[in-house]
VOPAGU-2260 file (C-alpha; in pm, 1 decimal, decimal comma):
REM VOPAGU-2260
SITE   aa  ch    i         X         Y         Z
SITE  MET   A    0   48832,6   15552,1   18454,7
SITE  LYS   A    1   48500,6   15628,4   18629,7
SITE  PRO   A    2   48271,2   15430,3   18377,8
SITE  LEU   A    3   48537,0   15129,5   18395,7
SITE  PHE   A    4   48522,0   15148,5   18795,5
SITE  THR   A    5   48168,3   15142,2   18762,5
SITE  ALA   A    6   48148,6   14855,2   18538,9
SITE  LEU   A    7   48401,4   14676,9   18762,8
SITE  ALA   A    8   48196,6   14746,3   19061,2
SITE  GLY   A    9   47881,6   14630,6   18892,8
SITE  ALA   A   10   48041,5   14282,3   18804,4
SITE  ALA   A   11   48179,0   14225,9   19127,5
SITE  LEU   A   12   47831,8   14305,7   19308,2
SITE  CYS   A   13   47687,2   14057,9   19027,9
SITE  LEU   A   14   47920,4   13793,8   19153,7
SITE  PHE   A   15   47880,9   13851,5   19512,3
SITE  ALA   A   16   47491,5   13821,8   19446,1
SITE  GLN   A   17   47542,7   13509,8   19265,6
SITE  SER   A   18   47763,6   13381,1   19538,3
SITE  ALA   A   19   47532,7   13492,4   19816,2
SITE  GLY   A   20   47249,0   13295,6   19630,2
SITE  ALA   A   21   47462,3   12961,9   19579,6
SITE  GLN   A   22   47307,3   12857,9   19889,4
SITE  THR   A   23   46940,8   12847,7   19980,9
SITE  ARG   A   24   46836,6   12796,6   20325,8
SITE  TRP   A   25   46500,2   12676,0   20446,3
SITE  VAL   A   26   46319,8   12636,2   20745,0
SITE  MET   A   27   46125,5   12318,2   20855,2
SITE  ALA   A   28   45861,7   12293,0   21149,0
SITE  THR   A   29   45785,9   11946,9   21278,1
SITE  PRO   A   30   45535,8   11849,0   21583,4
SITE  TYR   A   31   45738,6   11536,0   21723,2
SITE  ALA   A   32   45995,8   11429,9   21952,4
SITE  GLU   A   33   46370,2   11372,9   21842,5
SITE  ALA   A   34   46357,5   11020,6   21888,5
SITE  ASN   A   35   46019,7   10956,6   21713,2
SITE  PHE   A   36   46068,9   10752,9   21385,9
SITE  HIS   A   37   45901,2   11022,7   21166,4
SITE  THR   A   38   46166,6   11277,6   21299,3
SITE  ARG   A   39   46463,2   11041,5   21242,9
SITE  ASN   A   40   46313,2   10998,2   20882,0
SITE  VAL   A   41   46283,9   11364,2   20844,1
SITE  ARG   A   42   46659,1   11408,9   20958,9
SITE  ALA   A   43   46761,5   11165,9   20701,4
SITE  PHE   A   44   46543,7   11328,6   20457,2
SITE  LEU   A   45   46720,6   11665,3   20514,6
SITE  ALA   A   46   47068,4   11532,3   20516,7
SITE  ASP   A   47   46981,8   11330,7   20184,8
SITE  ILE   A   48   46888,6   11679,6   20027,1
SITE  GLU   A   49   47210,0   11853,1   20154,5
SITE  GLN   A   50   47403,4   11556,0   20005,3
SITE  ALA   A   51   47226,5   11564,1   19691,9
SITE  THR   A   52   47264,6   11916,6   19636,5
SITE  SER   A   53   47625,8   11941,4   19737,6
SITE  GLY   A   54   47503,7   12199,6   20016,1
SITE  LYS   A   55   47315,3   12413,2   19770,8
SITE  LEU   A   56   46996,1   12364,7   19972,5
SITE  THR   A   57   47001,2   12333,3   20352,9
SITE  VAL   A   58   46710,2   12302,5   20594,0
SITE  GLN   A   59   46690,1   12387,4   20967,1
SITE  ALA   A   60   46450,7   12173,7   21104,3
SITE  HIS   A   61   46271,4   12257,7   21453,9
SITE  HIS   A   62   46126,4   11935,9   21604,8
SITE  ASN   A   63   45863,9   11854,4   21888,6
SITE  GLY   A   64   45666,3   12187,8   21807,2
SITE  THR   A   65   45951,9   12423,4   21928,6
SITE  LEU   A   66   45897,0   12651,3   21636,3
SITE  LEU   A   67   45520,9   12616,0   21558,8
SITE  PRO   A   68   45279,8   12386,9   21748,4
SITE  MET   A   69   45123,2   12141,3   21524,5
SITE  PRO   A   70   44784,1   12302,0   21457,4
SITE  GLN   A   71   44985,2   12585,9   21304,5
SITE  ILE   A   72   45224,3   12422,2   21094,6
SITE  LYS   A   73   45018,9   12397,3   20768,3
SITE  ARG   A   74   44928,8   12762,3   20769,2
SITE  GLY   A   75   45300,7   12844,1   20848,8
SITE  VAL   A   76   45389,3   12662,5   20527,9
SITE  GLN   A   77   45118,5   12796,2   20336,7
SITE  THR   A   78   45222,8   13171,5   20417,3
SITE  GLY   A   79   45566,9   13105,3   20359,4
SITE  GLN   A   80   45677,4   13155,0   20739,4
SITE  VAL   A   81   45855,2   12831,9   20692,9
SITE  GLN   A   82   45934,9   12644,8   20362,7
SITE  LEU   A   83   45879,9   12285,4   20482,0
SITE  GLY   A   84   45633,2   12124,2   20748,2
SITE  GLU   A   85   45510,6   11809,4   20885,1
SITE  ILE   A   86   45158,2   11731,2   21012,8
SITE  LEU   A   87   44949,9   11458,8   21133,5
SITE  LEU   A   88   44712,5   11478,1   20816,2
SITE  SER   A   89   44407,4   11379,9   20968,5
SITE  ALA   A   90   44427,6   11654,5   21223,2
SITE  TYR   A   91   44303,8   11900,2   20947,5
SITE  GLY   A   92   44000,1   11694,3   20870,6
SITE  ASN   A   93   43773,9   11982,6   20945,7
SITE  GLU   A   94   43921,0   12129,2   20620,4
SITE  ASP   A   95   43853,5   11850,9   20386,3
SITE  PRO   A   96   43737,5   11491,2   20463,4
SITE  PHE   A   97   44018,3   11348,7   20260,9
SITE  PHE   A   98   44261,1   11464,6   20506,6
SITE  GLU   A   99   44132,4   11236,0   20782,4
SITE  VAL   A  100   44033,3   10914,2   20578,4
SITE  ASP   A  101   44330,4   10741,1   20711,2
SITE  SER   A  102   44174,0   10779,5   21083,2
SITE  VAL   A  103   43848,8   10607,6   20983,0
SITE  PRO   A  104   43860,5   10347,0   21257,8
SITE  PHE   A  105   43921,3    9997,8   21101,9
SITE  LEU   A  106   43875,7   10109,0   20733,7
SITE  ALA   A  107   44256,2   10029,6   20694,1
SITE  ASP   A  108   44388,2    9873,7   21017,1
SITE  THR   A  109   44660,9    9664,2   20883,4
SITE  VAL   A  110   44998,2    9764,9   20700,7
SITE  GLU   A  111   44889,5    9613,5   20370,2
SITE  ALA   A  112   44538,4    9775,1   20401,9
SITE  ALA   A  113   44716,8   10107,5   20481,9
SITE  ALA   A  114   44939,7   10084,9   20178,1
SITE  LYS   A  115   44632,5   10011,6   19954,6
SITE  LEU   A  116   44446,1   10296,0   20118,6
SITE  HIS   A  117   44751,4   10525,8   20055,6
SITE  GLN   A  118   44748,5   10423,4   19685,9
SITE  ALA   A  119   44390,0   10509,1   19648,5
SITE  THR   A  120   44385,4   10846,7   19823,9
SITE  GLU   A  121   44712,3   11006,0   19748,1
SITE  PRO   A  122   44620,9   11168,4   19416,0
SITE  TYR   A  123   44314,3   11339,0   19607,9
SITE  ILE   A  124   44518,0   11453,3   19859,3
SITE  ARG   A  125   44792,5   11592,7   19657,5
SITE  THR   A  126   44538,1   11780,6   19439,2
SITE  ARG   A  127   44368,7   11950,9   19758,2
SITE  LEU   A  128   44692,4   12052,4   19900,3
SITE  GLU   A  129   44803,3   12191,6   19569,6
SITE  ARG   A  130   44482,3   12432,5   19579,2
SITE  GLN   A  131   44622,5   12560,5   19912,4
SITE  GLY   A  132   44968,6   12642,9   19772,9
SITE  LEU   A  133   45127,4   12328,9   19921,0
SITE  THR   A  134   45339,1   12070,1   19728,9
SITE  LEU   A  135   45311,1   11719,8   19903,3
SITE  LEU   A  136   45646,6   11554,8   19940,2
SITE  TYR   A  137   45574,7   11208,0   20101,5
SITE  MET   A  138   45349,9   11045,2   20353,8
SITE  VAL   A  139   45425,8   10802,9   20633,9
SITE  ASN   A  140   45189,6   10581,9   20813,4
SITE  TRP   A  141   45200,5   10570,5   21206,7
SITE  ASN   A  142   45163,9   10216,2   21376,8
SITE  GLY   A  143   44834,8   10064,0   21483,2
SITE  GLN   A  144   44671,3   10220,0   21771,3
SITE  GLY   A  145   44553,2   10084,7   22108,5
SITE  PHE   A  146   44405,0   10210,7   22455,7
SITE  TYR   A  147   44633,1   10303,4   22728,3
SITE  THR   A  148   44447,8   10253,7   23065,3
SITE  ARG   A  149   44557,4   10225,2   23431,9
SITE  THR   A  150   44362,7    9888,6   23481,0
SITE  PRO   A  151   44332,3    9580,5   23222,0
SITE  LEU   A  152   44075,6    9679,5   22945,1
SITE  THR   A  153   43835,3    9369,7   22845,9
SITE  SER   A  154   43534,8    9535,2   22707,5
SITE  VAL   A  155   43394,2    9827,9   22535,8
SITE  GLU   A  156   43156,1    9896,1   22806,5
SITE  GLU   A  157   43446,2    9967,2   23043,1
SITE  LEU   A  158   43519,4   10281,0   22841,1
SITE  ARG   A  159   43195,1   10453,5   22920,9
SITE  GLY   A  160   43207,8   10746,1   23118,7
SITE  THR   A  161   43582,0   10765,2   23071,5
SITE  ARG   A  162   43774,8   11066,7   22964,1
SITE  LEU   A  163   43955,8   10960,0   22636,7
SITE  ARG   A  164   44211,2   11176,4   22471,2
SITE  ALA   A  165   44124,6   11263,5   22087,9
SITE  PHE   A  166   44363,3   11388,0   21837,5
SITE  ASN   A  167   44120,1   11476,4   21545,1
SITE  ASN   A  168   43784,6   11491,9   21444,4
SITE  LEU   A  169   43726,0   11100,7   21397,0
SITE  THR   A  170   43898,9   10993,1   21728,8
SITE  PHE   A  171   43654,6   11257,5   21885,4
SITE  ARG   A  172   43360,6   11090,9   21732,3
SITE  PHE   A  173   43513,6   10759,9   21806,0
SITE  ALA   A  174   43514,3   10846,1   22179,1
SITE  GLU   A  175   43157,5   10971,3   22164,2
SITE  LEU   A  176   43035,3   10616,4   22009,7
SITE  LEU   A  177   43217,0   10441,7   22280,0
SITE  GLY   A  178   43032,4   10641,8   22546,6
SITE  ALA   A  179   43341,2   10813,0   22642,2
SITE  GLN   A  180   43380,5   11202,5   22699,2
SITE  PRO   A  181   43647,0   11304,2   22429,2
SITE  VAL   A  182   43906,4   11543,4   22511,8
SITE  THR   A  183   44171,4   11685,6   22249,5
SITE  VAL   A  184   44523,4   11685,9   22392,8
SITE  GLN   A  185   44855,2   11732,8   22207,2
SITE  VAL   A  186   45129,7   11492,9   22223,5
SITE  PRO   A  187   45348,3   11713,0   22440,8
SITE  GLU   A  188   45063,8   11782,2   22696,8
SITE  ILE   A  189   44967,7   11403,8   22754,0
SITE  PRO   A  190   45142,1   11367,4   23070,7
SITE  GLN   A  191   45036,7   11650,9   23231,6
SITE  ALA   A  192   44666,3   11584,5   23101,2
SITE  PHE   A  193   44697,5   11231,2   23287,1
SITE  ALA   A  194   44839,1   11377,6   23595,6
SITE  THR   A  195   44571,1   11631,6   23631,1
SITE  ASN   A  196   44296,4   11382,9   23543,9
SITE  VAL   A  197   44185,4   11588,4   23238,9
SITE  VAL   A  198   44202,3   11241,1   23042,2
SITE  ASN   A  199   44230,0   10881,9   23182,6
SITE  VAL   A  200   44226,2   10667,5   22869,1
SITE  LEU   A  201   44477,7   10741,0   22592,0
SITE  PHE   A  202   44396,3   10615,7   22255,3
SITE  THR   A  203   44729,1   10605,1   22017,4
SITE  SER   A  204   45022,7   10433,4   21889,2
SITE  ALA   A  205   45293,1   10235,2   22082,5
SITE  GLN   A  206   45529,0   10497,3   21927,7
SITE  THR   A  207   45330,8   10799,0   22095,1
SITE  GLY   A  208   45304,3   10607,4   22410,6
SITE  VAL   A  209   45681,8   10598,9   22437,4
SITE  ASP   A  210   45720,2   10940,8   22344,4
SITE  ALA   A  211   45494,8   11045,6   22628,1
SITE  SER   A  212   45649,0   10795,2   22876,8
SITE  ALA   A  213   45297,1   10617,7   22938,5
SITE  TRP   A  214   45448,8   10391,9   23172,5
SITE  ASP   A  215   45427,1   10686,2   23429,5
SITE  PHE   A  216   45055,4   10702,1   23411,8
SITE  ALA   A  217   44913,6   10387,7   23264,0
SITE  ARG   A  218   45020,0   10026,7   23333,3
SITE  ASN   A  219   44814,9    9854,6   23028,7
SITE  PHE   A  220   44811,7    9875,1   22658,6
SITE  THR   A  221   44527,5    9682,3   22487,8
SITE  ASP   A  222   44626,0    9677,4   22107,1
SITE  VAL   A  223   44323,3    9724,5   21896,1
SITE  GLY   A  224   44472,9    9805,5   21546,3
SITE  GLY   A  225   44232,6   10057,4   21490,1
SITE  MET   A  226   44373,4   10266,7   21225,6
SITE  ARG   A  227   44716,1   10392,8   21099,5
SITE  PRO   A  228   44696,5   10777,5   21044,0
SITE  ARG   A  229   44950,9   10942,8   20799,1
SITE  ASN   A  230   45202,1   11205,6   20859,5
SITE  ALA   A  231   45242,4   11442,8   20539,8
SITE  ILE   A  232   45547,0   11650,8   20473,8
SITE  PHE   A  233   45500,9   11926,2   20204,4
SITE  ALA   A  234   45659,3   12226,2   20098,6
SITE  ASN   A  235   45549,6   12584,1   20011,8
SITE  SER   A  236   45489,9   12547,5   19624,7
SITE  ARG   A  237   45611,0   12896,6   19543,4
SITE  ALA   A  238   45933,3   12837,6   19731,3
SITE  LEU   A  239   45975,9   12481,2   19561,4
SITE  ALA   A  240   45929,5   12645,4   19234,0
SITE  ALA   A  241   46190,0   12905,0   19294,3
SITE  LEU   A  242   46450,8   12654,4   19307,6
SITE  ASP   A  243   46661,3   12576,0   19003,4
SITE  PRO   A  244   46538,6   12251,5   18816,9
SITE  ALA   A  245   46835,0   12025,2   18949,7
SITE  THR   A  246   46768,8   12120,8   19299,0
SITE  ARG   A  247   46408,4   12100,2   19286,8
SITE  GLN   A  248   46421,8   11749,6   19139,4
SITE  ALA   A  249   46683,6   11645,2   19428,7
SITE  VAL   A  250   46415,6   11760,4   19671,3
SITE  LEU   A  251   46149,5   11542,3   19480,8
SITE  ASP   A  252   46378,1   11245,6   19463,4
SITE  ALA   A  253   46492,9   11253,9   19806,9
SITE  ALA   A  254   46126,7   11267,6   19909,8
SITE  LYS   A  255   46058,2   10938,8   19737,1
SITE  ARG   A  256   46350,8   10771,4   19921,5
SITE  ALA   A  257   46208,2   10936,0   20253,7
SITE  GLU   A  258   45875,9   10761,3   20199,7
SITE  ALA   A  259   45996,3   10425,5   20136,7
SITE  ARG   A  260   46254,7   10450,2   20418,5
SITE  GLY   A  261   45965,7   10585,6   20651,6
SITE  ALA   A  262   45756,2   10285,4   20582,4
SITE  GLU   A  263   46024,9   10071,4   20695,6
SITE  TYR   A  264   46101,8   10281,0   20971,7
SITE  SER   A  265   45719,9   10245,1   21086,7
SITE  ARG   A  266   45737,9    9864,1   21033,4
SITE  GLU   A  267   46024,9    9858,9   21266,9
SITE  ALA   A  268   45889,9   10102,6   21521,5
SITE  GLU   A  269   45564,5    9878,1   21553,4
SITE  VAL   A  270   45776,7    9606,3   21732,2
SITE  GLU   A  271   46056,3    9797,4   21904,5
SITE  MET   A  272   45796,8   10049,2   22069,4
SITE  VAL   A  273   45575,9    9755,7   22204,4
SITE  GLU   A  274   45898,1    9604,6   22357,4
SITE  LYS   A  275   45994,3    9930,7   22486,4
SITE  LEU   A  276   45652,3    9947,0   22686,4
SITE  ARG   A  277   45702,7    9600,9   22819,3
SITE  SER   A  278   46061,0    9687,6   22911,7
SITE  HIS   A  279   45896,1    9972,6   23141,8
SITE  GLY   A  280   45634,5    9738,1   23297,0
SITE  VAL   A  281   45348,4    9811,9   23085,2
SITE  GLN   A  282   45099,8    9536,2   23021,3
SITE  VAL   A  283   45060,7    9475,0   22633,5
SITE  ALA   A  284   44755,6    9265,3   22519,8
SITE  ALA   A  285   44530,6    9220,6   22237,4
SITE  ALA   A  286   44165,4    9310,5   22254,1
SITE  PRO   A  287   43947,6    9015,3   22344,7
SITE  SER   A  288   43753,4    8896,5   22009,2
SITE  ALA   A  289   43420,8    9052,0   22129,5
SITE  MET   A  290   43552,1    9363,8   22232,5
SITE  GLN   A  291   43722,5    9384,7   21876,4
SITE  ALA   A  292   43388,1    9293,6   21701,2
SITE  GLN   A  293   43241,1    9597,9   21889,3
SITE  LEU   A  294   43500,9    9825,7   21775,7
SITE  ARG   A  295   43486,6    9709,0   21422,8
SITE  GLY   A  296   43093,9    9779,8   21437,6
SITE  ILE   A  297   43161,0   10139,5   21548,1
SITE  GLY   A  298   43419,4   10157,5   21255,7
SITE  GLU   A  299   43178,7   10053,0   21010,6
SITE  LYS   A  300   42941,2   10326,1   21135,2
SITE  GLN   A  301   43223,5   10588,6   21094,8
SITE  THR   A  302   43308,0   10464,7   20752,5
SITE  GLN   A  303   42944,3   10555,2   20624,3
SITE  GLU   A  304   42941,9   10889,6   20813,2
SITE  TRP   A  305   43258,1   10963,5   20641,1
SITE  VAL   A  306   43159,1   10883,7   20287,6
SITE  THR   A  307   42849,1   11099,4   20342,5
SITE  ARG   A  308   43092,9   11404,1   20409,8
SITE  ALA   A  309   43307,3   11333,4   20132,6
SITE  GLY   A  310   43035,1   11313,8   19871,5
SITE  ASN   A  311   43105,1   11182,8   19521,7
SITE  ASP   A  312   43480,0   11184,2   19548,4
SITE  GLY   A  313   43476,9   11003,1   19854,4
SITE  GLY   A  314   43256,2   10723,1   19696,8
SITE  GLN   A  315   43470,1   10678,6   19396,6
SITE  MET   A  316   43787,2   10670,5   19624,4
SITE  LEU   A  317   43603,7   10386,5   19856,1
SITE  GLU   A  318   43539,5   10185,4   19535,0
SITE  ARG   A  319   43869,1   10227,1   19419,2
SITE  TYR   A  320   44041,9   10117,4   19749,9
SITE  ARG   A  321   43802,1    9836,1   19784,4
SITE  ALA   A  322   43899,4    9726,3   19427,0
SITE  LEU   A  323   44268,9    9731,9   19531,1
SITE  SER   A  324   44181,7    9537,5   19836,7
SITE  SER   A  325   44017,3    9239,0   19666,3
SITE  ARG   A  326   44324,0    9195,2   19426,7
């Protein structure tokens, strides 16, 4: 009887292990607020995965930097601390120039141009992330950018000597070329930074302005377009490979849908967030043409600086982007 008991116990343990392994639980870290369109898209993406896998894969998401602050998210996914992460890709430009190309001022400042830049750069970015043990799932652009100021802004000269919030290497350099003092401030810290006069000019999207309740510290938003940075959502490559083929494919299929949905959310947010700013008393205006021309001149300088840093790959990518833009 003992061998039979041992066999039955072994079979039961095997079944228990299979049952326990029937559901995989992942954790995801994201840096943005619950109401942000990127976060809404992430929630839809995770719900899509759970539905497509009949609950076989579930993901617990921690938004607004509550699990990991944004500068730590990429490393957290690489080390397997979490399986999924979302980052502002250009915040990691110090690792590789290709991570920051979408933040080169005025290189791709319209929805159409940003889509072509995405097409031209995605293979380079995917390859670079793969070398780091990360699998790119999808990317979504932010809206165009503008300046939040306490008083109306009519010229570049008015920005000289200001303390301008920067969020990556390129906006840091942009501030320098404007004659402003760049100060790196993460989104959750923006209201406090303004309240304590650490910064007095914010350069960011209408969405981030709403997330930070910009009307509490700035009454003017000067829309300049500027750039449309991307958020990248990626998985730990080993964790993704450990899934069974059907579950892994469900994740990849959900990611394709999330990228398309995110693009739509971004377009909608561009209009909705500007209207929300207006509803809170923020004066929204386009930059005067002379000011816009000066800003584009700075952008051209930063494009050349970027190509120098990016080397041969950067030059080839830029040629591809310009060929796509001419069609």
